[in-house]
C-alpha positions in Angstrom: -102.8 -41.8 -8.7 -102.1 -38.1 -9.6 -103.1 -35.5 -7.2 -103.0 -31.7 -7.9 -103.4 -28.4 -6.1 -104.0 -25.1 -7.9 -103.5 -21.7 -6.3 -105.3 -19.0 -8.1 -103.8 -15.8 -6.9 -104.3 -12.2 -7.9 -101.1 -12.0 -9.8 -100.1 -15.5 -10.6 -101.7 -19.1 -10.8 -99.6 -21.7 -9.2 -100.0 -25.4 -9.9 -98.4 -28.4 -8.1 -98.8 -32.0 -9.2 -98.1 -35.0 -6.9 -97.6 -38.6 -8.4 -96.6 -41.6 -6.4 -92.8 -42.3 -6.8 -92.1 -39.0 -8.5 -91.0 -35.5 -7.4 -93.6 -32.7 -7.3 -93.9 -30.8 -10.5 -94.6 -27.1 -10.3 -96.2 -24.8 -13.0 -96.8 -21.0 -12.7 -98.3 -18.5 -15.1 -99.7 -14.9 -14.6 -103.4 -15.0 -13.8 -104.1 -12.3 -16.4 -107.8 -11.4 -17.5 -108.8 -15.0 -18.0 -107.7 -17.1 -15.1 -110.1 -20.0 -16.1 -108.2 -20.5 -19.4 -104.9 -20.6 -17.6 -106.4 -23.2 -15.2 -107.8 -25.4 -18.0 -104.4 -25.2 -19.7 -102.7 -26.7 -16.7 -105.3 -29.3 -16.3 -105.3 -30.5 -19.8 -101.4 -30.9 -19.7 -101.4 -33.1 -16.6 -104.9 -34.7 -16.3 -105.0 -35.2 -12.5 -107.1 -37.8 -10.8 -107.7 -35.5 -7.8 -107.7 -31.8 -7.6 -108.2 -29.1 -4.9 -108.3 -25.3 -5.6 -107.3 -22.6 -3.2 -106.3 -18.9 -3.5 -107.9 -15.7 -4.2 -109.9 -17.0 -7.3 -110.6 -20.6 -5.9 -114.4 -20.2 -6.3 -114.0 -19.8 -10.0 -113.1 -23.3 -10.5 -115.7 -24.5 -8.0 -118.5 -22.7 -9.7 -117.3 -23.5 -13.3 -116.0 -27.1 -12.9 -117.2 -28.3 -9.4 -113.6 -28.5 -8.0 -113.5 -28.8 -4.2 -111.7 -25.8 -2.6 -109.6 -25.3 0.5 -108.7 -22.1 2.3 -105.3 -20.4 1.7 -104.7 -20.6 5.5 -104.9 -24.4 5.6 -103.1 -24.8 2.2 -100.1 -22.7 2.9 -99.8 -24.2 6.4 -99.8 -27.8 4.8 -97.1 -26.8 2.3 -95.0 -25.1 4.8 -94.9 -28.1 7.1 -94.0 -30.3 4.3 -90.9 -28.5 3.3 -90.1 -27.4 6.9 -91.4 -30.1 9.3 -90.6 -28.1 12.4 -92.4 -24.9 11.1 -94.3 -23.1 13.8 -94.9 -19.7 12.3 -95.8 -18.7 8.8 -95.5 -15.3 7.1 -97.2 -15.3 3.8 -97.1 -12.0 1.8 -99.2 -12.4 -1.5 -100.3 -10.1 -4.2 -103.5 -8.8 -2.4 -103.1 -10.0 1.3 -100.8 -10.8 4.1 -101.3 -13.8 6.4 -99.5 -14.7 9.6 -100.2 -18.2 10.8 -99.3 -20.1 14.1 -98.9 -23.9 14.3 -98.6 -26.1 17.3 -96.0 -28.8 17.5 -98.1 -31.2 15.6 -98.6 -28.7 12.7 -102.3 -27.9 13.7 -103.3 -24.2 13.1 -104.0 -22.5 16.4 -104.1 -18.7 15.5 -103.8 -16.5 12.4 -104.1 -12.8 11.4 -105.0 -11.6 8.0 -104.8 -8.3 6.2 -107.2 -8.6 3.3 -109.2 -5.3 3.4 -106.7 -3.6 0.9 -103.5 -4.2 -1.0 -101.6 -1.9 1.5 -98.5 -3.7 2.6 -98.7 -6.6 0.1 -96.9 -7.6 -3.2 -99.1 -5.4 -5.3 -98.2 -2.4 -3.3 -94.5 -3.2 -3.9 -95.2 -3.8 -7.5 -96.8 -0.4 -8.1 -94.1 1.4 -6.1 -91.2 -0.5 -8.2 -92.9 0.8 -11.3 -93.0 4.3 -10.1 -89.2 4.1 -9.4 -88.4 2.6 -12.7 -87.3 -0.9 -11.2 -88.6 -4.3 -12.0 -90.4 -6.1 -9.2 -87.8 -8.8 -9.5 -84.9 -6.4 -8.7 -86.7 -4.0 -6.4 -85.3 -5.4 -3.1 -81.8 -5.4 -4.5 -81.7 -1.8 -4.9 -82.4 -0.8 -1.4 -79.9 1.6 0.3 -80.7 2.8 3.9 -81.3 6.3 4.6 -82.8 7.1 8.0 -84.0 10.6 7.1 -86.5 9.1 4.4 -90.0 7.9 5.5 -93.1 7.0 3.5 -96.2 8.0 5.8 -98.9 6.4 3.6 -99.5 2.7 2.6 -102.3 3.7 0.2 -100.8 3.1 -3.2 -102.2 6.3 -4.6 -101.0 8.6 -1.8 -97.6 6.8 -1.3 -97.0 7.2 -5.1 -97.6 10.9 -4.6 -95.0 10.9 -1.8 -92.5 9.1 -4.1 -93.0 11.7 -6.8 -92.3 14.5 -4.2 -89.2 12.9 -2.9 -87.9 12.4 -6.5 -88.6 16.1 -7.1 -86.5 16.9 -4.0 -83.5 15.1 -5.6 -83.7 12.0 -3.3 -82.0 9.0 -4.8 -84.4 6.3 -5.7 -82.5 3.6 -3.8 -83.2 5.5 -0.5 -86.8 5.8 -1.5 -86.9 2.1 -2.2 -85.7 1.2 1.2 -88.3 3.8 2.8 -91.1 1.8 0.9 -89.8 -1.5 2.1 -89.6 -0.2 5.6 -93.3 1.1 5.4 -94.4 -2.3 4.4 -92.5 -3.9 7.4 -93.9 -1.3 9.8 -97.4 -2.6 8.9 -96.4 -6.2 8.8 -94.4 -6.7 12.0 -97.2 -5.8 14.5 -99.5 -8.2 12.6 -96.8 -10.9 13.3 -96.4 -9.9 17.0 -100.1 -10.2 17.4 -100.0 -13.8 16.5 -96.5 -14.4 18.1 -93.3 -15.6 16.9 -92.5 -19.3 17.5 -89.5 -20.9 15.7 -89.0 -22.1 13.0 -90.3 -19.2 11.1 -91.2 -19.7 7.4 -91.6 -17.0 4.8 -94.1 -17.9 2.1 -95.6 -16.2 -1.0 -94.3 -14.3 -4.0 -92.5 -11.7 -1.9 -90.1 -14.4 -0.8 -88.0 -13.5 -4.0 -87.4 -10.1 -2.3 -84.0 -10.5 -0.5 -84.4 -7.2 1.5 -87.7 -8.3 3.0 -86.2 -11.7 4.3 -83.3 -10.0 5.8 -85.1 -7.2 7.3 -87.7 -9.5 8.9 -84.8 -11.6 10.5 -83.4 -8.3 11.9 -86.6 -7.1 13.2 -87.9 -10.4 14.6 -84.4 -11.5 15.7 -85.0 -15.0 14.6 -83.9 -16.9 11.4 -86.5 -16.8 8.7 -86.6 -19.9 6.3 -87.3 -19.5 2.6 -87.6 -22.7 0.4 -86.8 -22.6 -3.2 -90.5 -23.2 -3.8 -91.8 -20.8 -1.1 -94.0 -19.0 -3.6 -95.7 -22.3 -4.4 -96.4 -23.6 -0.9 -100.2 -22.9 -1.0 -100.4 -25.0 -4.2 -98.1 -27.7 -2.8 -100.5 -27.9 0.4 -103.6 -28.2 -1.8 -101.9 -31.0 -3.7 -101.1 -33.0 -0.5 -104.7 -32.4 0.8 -105.9 -33.8 -2.6 -103.7 -36.8 -2.3 -105.0 -37.5 1.1 -108.8 -37.2 0.3 
């Protein structure tokens, strides 16, 4: 029996396939302007017996193909618990939203907070700011250099970009501006985490786990170890596939 989970995110579509006796297989591709065609491509290549959809665009598959859906909260919690069985807190920074989830000792969701009203403090914000500074999003977090005199006051991408342009015009090095931008994201994220509470083990999920500065800064601010798995961007897809396998 082959079970699959598909996470239709705002920036990437992630796909995980479970088959008895085999390792989980992962696929990822940019969402683009036609996410359904990407989904169909994955499904045609793997022909799963069971499928669950999650993520920002999960209802596309539900309405187009009758695929059952699961919330991102449940999916990422299931995936995180699979790779880190002692996980109690999940910090998930995606392209368009940020989620902080609390689990009890049995892995049951007991509380969560979510910022989904705008892209402020999410991966999309960092992507826009990286572009404004001439960095790739993949390398953005590797170019940070602290300068306590630099702050970014706005998390609106439009206003923050204006601040960045003004700082460049003043001769401020872009590495220092990059640090200020990351810190502005953390300044919004940490209170969200504190409202839920921090219980170890803490797992960092979502596409922003590829950013080394964010992981290190979270550890310093929260004063706990933050765990990142090699497949941390894929945890929602993994969780959906696990739920599909158990249906």
